[in-house]
C-alpha positions as CSV (number, residue, x, y, z in Angstrom):
1,M,28.0,-8.6,4.6
2,S,28.6,-7.7,0.9
3,D,27.1,-4.7,-0.8
4,A,25.0,-6.8,-3.5
5,Q,23.2,-9.2,-0.1
6,V,22.5,-5.0,1.2
7,L,20.6,-4.2,-2.5
8,D,18.8,-7.6,-3.0
9,I,17.7,-6.7,0.6
10,L,16.7,-3.4,0.3
11,T,15.3,-4.5,-2.9
12,G,12.8,-6.9,-1.4
13,A,11.9,-4.5,1.0
14,F,11.0,-2.0,-1.5
15,T,9.1,-4.5,-3.8
16,I,7.1,-5.8,-0.9
17,A,6.1,-2.1,0.3
18,A,4.7,-1.6,-3.5
19,K,3.0,-4.9,-3.5
20,V,1.0,-4.0,-0.1
21,A,0.8,-0.2,0.2
22,G,-0.2,0.1,-3.5
23,P,-4.0,-1.7,-3.6
24,I,-4.6,1.0,-1.2
25,L,-3.0,3.8,-2.4
26,M,-5.1,3.3,-6.0
27,A,-8.0,2.7,-4.2
28,A,-7.6,6.1,-2.4
29,L,-6.4,7.9,-5.4
30,I,-9.3,6.3,-8.1
31,I,-11.9,7.6,-4.9
32,G,-10.0,11.5,-4.6
33,V,-10.5,11.9,-8.6
34,V,-13.7,11.0,-8.9
35,I,-15.1,12.9,-5.8
36,S,-12.6,15.9,-7.2
37,L,-15.2,16.1,-10.4
38,I,-18.3,15.0,-8.5
39,Q,-17.0,18.3,-6.6
40,T,-16.1,20.0,-10.1
41,V,-19.8,19.2,-11.5
42,T,-21.6,20.9,-8.3
43,Q,-19.7,23.4,-7.2
44,I,-19.3,22.3,-3.9
45,Q,-15.6,23.0,-2.7
46,E,-15.4,21.8,0.6
47,M,-11.6,20.4,1.5
48,T,-12.9,17.5,4.0
49,L,-15.2,16.5,1.7
50,T,-12.9,13.8,0.5
51,F,-11.8,12.0,3.7
52,V,-14.6,10.4,4.5
53,P,-15.1,8.5,1.4
54,K,-11.2,7.4,1.3
55,L,-10.9,6.6,4.5
56,I,-14.0,3.4,3.9
57,G,-12.2,2.9,0.8
58,S,-8.6,2.0,2.1
59,G,-10.6,0.2,5.1
60,L,-12.4,-1.6,2.3
61,V,-9.5,-2.7,0.3
62,M,-7.7,-3.6,3.9
63,L,-10.3,-6.0,4.9
64,I,-10.6,-7.5,1.8
65,G,-6.8,-8.0,1.1
66,G,-5.5,-7.8,4.3
67,K,-4.8,-11.7,4.7
68,W,-3.4,-11.2,1.1
69,M,-1.1,-8.4,2.6
70,L,0.0,-9.8,5.5
71,R,0.9,-13.6,4.0
72,E,3.0,-11.1,1.7
73,M,4.9,-9.6,4.5
74,I,5.2,-13.1,6.4
75,F,6.7,-15.0,3.4
76,W,9.3,-11.8,3.2
77,V,10.0,-11.7,6.6
78,E,10.4,-15.9,6.9
79,G,13.3,-14.9,4.0
80,L,14.9,-13.0,5.6
81,W,15.2,-14.8,8.6
82,S,16.1,-17.3,7.0
83,I,19.1,-15.9,4.9
84,I,20.6,-14.4,8.2
85,P,22.9,-17.3,9.0
86,S,24.8,-16.3,5.5
87,L,25.6,-12.9,6.4
């Protein structure tokens, strides 16, 4: 196994991780900013107020995009399994 092969596998792993986790993290970020703005405007300083909306938003993103996320992961793992004989 050469250094180039290891770098290709790691690059693929980081890419697929970013593709799968990106939508969930973006939803949590947007919901967190919106809730923070609402807390600032209304002067409600409750730290636990953002947890439930983020949880619901992340769940909705996983519900909507879960099939795509799973398909991407399966495609990457199948590609990884197919290169094992050449290592």
